[in-house]
C-alpha positions in Angstrom: 40.8 -115.1 252.3 41.9 -114.7 248.6 45.4 -113.6 248.5 47.8 -112.8 245.3 51.5 -113.5 245.3 54.5 -113.8 242.7 55.5 -116.6 241.6 59.5 -117.9 240.6 60.6 -121.4 239.6 62.9 -121.8 242.1 60.4 -121.7 244.8 57.5 -122.3 243.1 57.3 -125.1 240.5 55.8 -127.7 242.7 53.1 -124.7 243.4 52.3 -124.0 240.4 53.0 -128.0 238.7 49.9 -129.2 241.6 47.8 -126.3 240.0 48.1 -127.2 236.5 47.1 -130.9 237.9 43.6 -129.5 239.8 43.3 -127.7 236.0 44.1 -130.2 234.0 41.2 -130.3 232.9 42.0 -127.1 230.5 45.1 -128.1 229.5 43.7 -130.9 228.3 41.2 -128.6 226.1 44.1 -126.2 224.9 46.9 -129.3 224.2 44.9 -132.8 224.1 47.6 -133.7 226.9 47.6 -134.1 230.5 49.8 -131.7 232.1 52.7 -132.4 232.9 56.2 -130.8 234.0 56.9 -129.2 230.3 53.8 -127.0 231.4 54.9 -125.1 234.3 58.7 -125.1 232.6 56.9 -123.3 229.9 54.6 -120.8 232.8 57.8 -120.2 234.1 59.9 -119.9 231.1 58.4 -119.3 227.6 58.1 -115.9 226.6 57.2 -114.0 223.2 60.0 -113.1 220.5 61.0 -109.8 221.1 59.7 -110.2 224.7 62.2 -111.3 227.7 61.5 -113.6 231.4 62.0 -110.3 232.8 58.9 -108.5 231.5 57.1 -111.7 232.5 54.8 -111.3 236.5 53.7 -114.7 237.5 50.9 -114.8 239.9 49.9 -117.5 242.4 46.4 -117.1 243.6 45.5 -118.4 247.1 42.6 -119.5 249.3 45.2 -118.8 252.9 47.7 -120.8 251.6 45.8 -122.9 249.3 47.2 -122.5 245.7 43.9 -122.2 244.2 44.8 -120.8 240.7 48.3 -119.0 238.4 48.3 -115.6 236.2 50.3 -115.1 233.4 51.1 -111.1 232.2 53.4 -110.3 229.8 54.1 -106.2 230.8 54.0 -103.8 228.3 53.4 -106.6 225.3 52.5 -105.9 222.5 53.0 -102.3 223.2 54.5 -100.4 225.9 51.6 -99.3 227.3 49.7 -103.1 227.1 49.6 -105.9 229.3 49.0 -109.0 227.5 47.2 -112.1 229.8 48.9 -115.2 228.8 47.0 -117.7 231.3 44.6 -117.4 234.0 43.5 -121.1 235.3 41.6 -121.5 238.3 41.0 -124.3 240.5 37.6 -125.9 239.4 36.9 -126.4 242.7 36.7 -122.2 242.6 35.5 -121.1 239.9 32.1 -120.2 239.9 32.8 -117.6 243.1 34.5 -115.3 242.2 37.1 -115.3 242.2 38.4 -115.0 238.4 36.8 -111.9 238.9 39.0 -110.8 242.1 41.3 -111.9 240.1 41.1 -109.4 237.1 40.1 -106.7 239.5 44.3 -107.6 241.4 45.7 -107.3 237.9 43.3 -104.2 236.2 45.5 -102.5 239.6 48.6 -103.3 239.0 48.5 -103.0 235.8 46.0 -99.4 235.8 48.7 -98.3 238.6 52.0 -98.9 236.4 50.6 -96.9 233.7 48.9 -99.8 231.2 46.4 -98.4 229.1 44.9 -101.7 228.2 44.8 -105.8 229.3 45.1 -108.1 225.7 44.1 -111.8 226.0 43.2 -114.4 223.8 40.0 -116.9 224.4 40.2 -120.8 222.6 37.4 -120.8 220.5 36.8 -124.5 222.3 36.5 -122.3 225.8 32.8 -121.2 225.9 33.3 -120.8 229.3 36.1 -118.2 228.9 34.4 -116.5 226.4 31.5 -115.3 228.4 33.7 -114.7 231.7 35.7 -112.1 229.9 32.9 -110.2 227.9 31.2 -109.9 231.0 34.1 -108.6 232.8 34.3 -105.6 229.5 37.0 -107.5 226.7 35.7 -106.0 223.3 36.8 -108.9 220.2 39.4 -107.2 218.3 40.1 -110.0 215.9 40.3 -114.0 215.1 44.3 -114.7 214.6 45.4 -117.7 213.0 45.5 -121.1 213.6 47.1 -121.9 216.6 48.6 -124.9 217.7 49.3 -126.3 221.6 50.0 -129.4 221.8 48.3 -132.7 220.2 45.6 -129.8 218.9 45.0 -126.6 216.2 43.1 -124.0 218.0 40.8 -120.8 216.5 41.9 -117.8 219.6 40.1 -115.3 219.7 41.4 -111.6 220.3 40.3 -109.2 223.3 40.8 -106.0 224.2 39.7 -103.9 228.0 40.7 -100.2 228.1 42.2 -99.2 231.2 40.6 -97.0 232.4 43.4 -94.3 234.7 40.2 -92.9 237.1 39.3 -95.5 238.2 42.9 -98.0 238.3 
């Protein structure tokens, strides 16, 4: 049974590191480097200017007691009514099984209950499976962002948005 719970650096650092290690394919795609403690620290601590760590919702995705993914969301970013999905990463063993869709549905429910009007995210140009997933789930392309450097790599990113219907949240 898939379940979700909040994560903290104090209690869950090793657990999140394990998820990053299982998802090394994505970390390599994004940064050109193997996952390490710096990735996990960034997951817990990184945030844009004008937002605090307290504005982050960090969530673990679990199958029974096994951590199979993580979600990083900025609540109220870039506008108060927006929620920005910074990362949805799922263990490759669980990809293609509906876990991503269930995680997104969970985010939609929580965001809608909190009064969010839309979800935003960026998907990497080198991640066509991610692009397909987000488009299938109702996200629309807003714009291409300026080049973005992550580790050894520079990416084109596509900003996407999905309006939330308050009647269905």
